[in-house]
C-alpha positions as CSV (number, residue, x, y, z in Angstrom):
1,M,-1.0,10.5,115.4
2,L,2.1,12.2,116.6
3,F,5.4,10.5,117.0
4,A,8.3,11.1,119.4
5,G,11.9,10.7,118.7
6,F,15.0,11.2,120.8
7,I,18.3,12.7,119.8
8,A,21.4,12.4,122.0
9,V,24.0,15.1,121.5
10,T,27.7,15.0,122.8
11,A,30.6,17.3,122.3
12,E,34.2,17.9,123.4
13,S,33.2,21.3,125.1
14,K,30.2,23.2,126.3
15,D,30.5,25.7,123.4
16,E,30.6,22.8,120.8
17,L,27.7,21.3,122.6
18,E,25.6,24.5,122.3
19,A,26.5,24.9,118.7
20,A,25.5,21.3,117.9
21,I,22.2,21.7,119.7
22,A,21.5,24.9,117.9
23,E,22.1,23.2,114.6
24,I,19.9,20.3,115.4
25,Q,17.1,22.8,116.6
26,R,17.4,24.7,113.3
27,A,17.1,21.5,111.2
28,A,14.1,20.3,113.3
29,T,12.4,23.6,112.9
30,Q,12.9,23.6,109.1
31,S,11.5,20.1,109.0
32,G,8.4,21.1,111.1
33,C,9.5,19.2,114.2
34,E,9.5,20.4,117.8
35,T,12.5,19.9,120.1
36,R,12.7,19.8,123.9
37,R,15.8,19.8,125.9
38,L,15.9,17.1,128.6
39,V,18.9,17.8,130.7
40,G,19.2,15.1,133.3
41,Q,15.8,13.8,132.4
42,Q,16.7,11.2,129.8
43,S,15.6,8.1,131.7
44,Q,12.2,9.6,132.5
45,A,11.8,10.7,128.8
46,F,12.5,7.2,127.5
47,T,10.1,5.6,129.9
48,S,7.3,8.0,129.5
49,G,7.7,8.5,125.8
50,P,4.7,6.3,124.9
51,L,2.5,8.6,127.0
52,W,3.3,11.5,124.8
53,E,1.4,9.9,121.9
54,R,-1.8,11.7,121.0
55,H,-4.3,10.7,118.4
56,S,-6.0,13.4,116.3
């Protein structure tokens, strides 16, 4: 079974936002997690999240 989690990132500037996203992506990769950016698609992601569940 795979799980989905959602992370919201905010920052004072675009540069700070990009730096924060890069840090989160590095940490996720080191933990064996996959990240996907959902710019402007948050509501669709939250409502379709359960559809992403797959059973092995």
